[in-house]
N, C-alpha and C positions, 0 to 999 in steps of 0.2 A: 066458738073457742080458737079456731085457727087464726081467726082475725085478730084475737087478743094476744096470741103468741106472736103473730108477725109484728104487730104494734110494739110489743115488749122487746122484740129482737131490735127492731130498729131504734127504739129508745135508748137500749144498751149500747148500739152502734154509735148512736150520737153522742152519749155520755162520755165513751171511750175517745173519739177522736176531739170532742170539746175538752176534755180533761188532759189530754197528753199533747204537749208542745216540746218542739225541738227548736234549739237557738244554736246558731253556728259560732264559731270562735270569737268573732268579731262582735255578735250581738249580746245585747243584755235586755232583759225583761224587768219593768217595772210592774208589780204586781199591786192591783187595787182590789180590795176586798170590802164590799159595800160603801165603795167611795173613798176608802182611806188606804193611803199607801202602807203596805205592811212590810215589804222587802224589795230588793232588786236580785232577781236570779240569773243563772246563765254563766256559761253555754252549758249545752248538753240537755239533757231530758227534763222537763218542767211538768209538774202535775198541778192542775187547776181544778178548782170547784166550780162546775158549769152552774151559769147563772148567778154566781155570787163572786168569783174571782173575774178581773179582767186584765189583761195584760198588754202593756205598751211596749212595742220593740224599739230599741234605740240603738244605731249603729256607732261603733266605737272608733272606727276607720278616719283615716284622716281625708278631710273634706276639702277640695280645691274649688274654690268660687270665684269667678269672673267678675269683676265690680265692672258695670256698664260705664261708658264715657260720660264724664260729667262736665257739664259748662262751669268754668273756673274763671274769676277776674283775680289775678294776682295783685300783690300789694304796691306794684308799680303801674295798674291799671292796664294790664295786658290779658286779651280774652283768649283763653286756651280751652282745649278738651282734653282731659286727663281720664284714662281708664287704668285699672290696677287688678292684681290677682290677689287672694287671701287664702292663707292656709291654716286650717283649725281643726280640731277633734274635741270629742265630748268626753270630759274627763269625770263628771258625775252625772249619771242617767236620771237619777230623781229629780235633781235641780233642773236639768235641760227638758224633763216632762212638766214639772209643776209649776216652775217659776216664770216660765214665758210659754206663750200660747204654739208657736212655731219658730224655734229657734234657728232654723234655716233662713226663713224670710226676715227675721229679726236683726240677724246678724248680716244679711244683705243690706238691708236700709242704715243699720249703723255704720257700715262701711262706707256707703255712698255719701252719708252727711259728713263723716269725718274725712274723708278725702276731699271734699269741697273746702271744709273749715281749715284743713292744714296747707292745703296747697295756696289758699287765698291769703295766707298769712306770710307768704315768702315771694321775693321777686322773682322774676323769670330767670335771670342767670342762676340764682341759686336752687331754682326747681330743676334746671337743665344739668348743672353742674354737681349739686350734692345730692342725688338720689339715695344714696346708703343714709343720710342722715334724714331725709324725708321719710324714707321706708321704715327707720327705726322709731321715730315718732309716732308713725301710723299705728305701728305694731302695739307700741307701749299704751296708747290710747284705747284702741280695741279691746286688747286684754284687760285692762282695767275696768272696762265697761261690760265684757262678757262673763267676767269671773263670778259674779253672783247667779249667772245661769249655769254653771258648772262647764262652761266651754273654755278652752286655752286655745289663744291664737298665737301659731308659733311663727309666722312670718307672712309679710306683707310686701308686694314687689309692685311699684310703679311700671307698668306696661310700656304706654306709648303716650307721647304728649303732643298733639295735633296743634299746630300753630297756623295763624291765618296766613295768607298769601303775602299781603304786605308785609307782615314781619318777617317772613321767610326772605324776601327780597331784602328787607332791611340788614336782616343778620347775614346773607351773603356778600353784600357791599362791605358791611363792617370786616368781614373776614378777609376779604380782598384788599381792603385798605390795610389790615394788618400784616398781611403777607407782604405787601409794598414796603412798608415801614420797616420790616424785619430784613428785606433786601438791601435796601439803602442803607442800614445800619452795617450789615454784613460788608457790603461793598466799601463803605467808608472806612471801615476797620482794616480790609485788605490794602486800601490805598495807604491808609497810615502805616500799617506794618511795611508796605514795601518801600515807604519813603523813609521809614526809619533804617532799613536795611541798606538802601543807597546811600544814605549819610554815613553809616558804618564802613560802608564799602570805600566810600571817598575819603574817610579819614586814614584807611589803611592805606590807600594808593598814596595820598599826601605824605604819611610818613615812610611808606617803602616805594618808591618810583619804579622798583625793578618789577613789581608786580603788575604794572602797567603793560611792560614789554611782554612778560610772560603770558598776559592775557591776551594780548595782540598775536603773539604766535600761535595760540590754541585756536584763535578764530580763524587764523590763515590755514591750519591744517583742516579745520572742519570745512573751509570753502574749498579745499583741494580735494577733499573726499567726495565732493559732488560730481555728477555725470559730466558737467562742463568740462573741456580741455583746455580752455584759454580763460584766465583769472586776472583781471585788472585791478589793483589796490594800491592806494597811496600808501606812502611811508612817511609820515612826519619826522620832522627832524628831531622832535622832542625825545622819540625813541631812543636816539643816540647819545643824548646828554647825560646819561647815566654812565655810560661806557667812556665818554669822554673825560667825565670828571675823574673816573678811576685810573685812566692812562695819565692825566696831569698828576696824579698822587704819584 
């Protein structure tokens, strides 16, 4: 008798613990009854029929998945390693449960193949300079493929592009040559502007000879302000021509 009561007590406890489930705010439970999906419940307290109902938990939180480095050959035949990070969340728990066996693994594999495909269709310069365009294209392709699974891909970011050593040296030489080219252009532009200013100054002096005397006197004043006590400087006769012409008038 006591054994029967004890067994009945444990059966009741098992029934209660099997029938009552609690889901968190970010969790949903896909309920299967005799193999068929009846509904999606949660969050909060869930009541199941033990032995008949089975619940599969699905998290609705944003998933951040790292895509491992992929060997990619770009359109201009450069071999690089590219890795990325993908952000997605489950929007339809029922589809994520019944349409795909393991949506995390499936999304990871799809992201790897898509990353290789998209990066292989562009040249290296475009891959390095236009990451936003590459990210948007990856996000669009992944989102369209994962939509039947009830998954929304919100963002994809290319994290790192690993270049071979010889390509890094070639790009460093190219950058150095570009900097030298810009320096020469800037230097030539400065020489051109200086020559243009000198030509303008020569025209002004030719038109107004008195300006040369004023410049000479200013130079003398600057020399006199130095620490040396004795200063020798020539006085060209041309300095007095303007004053002589004025006296003759």
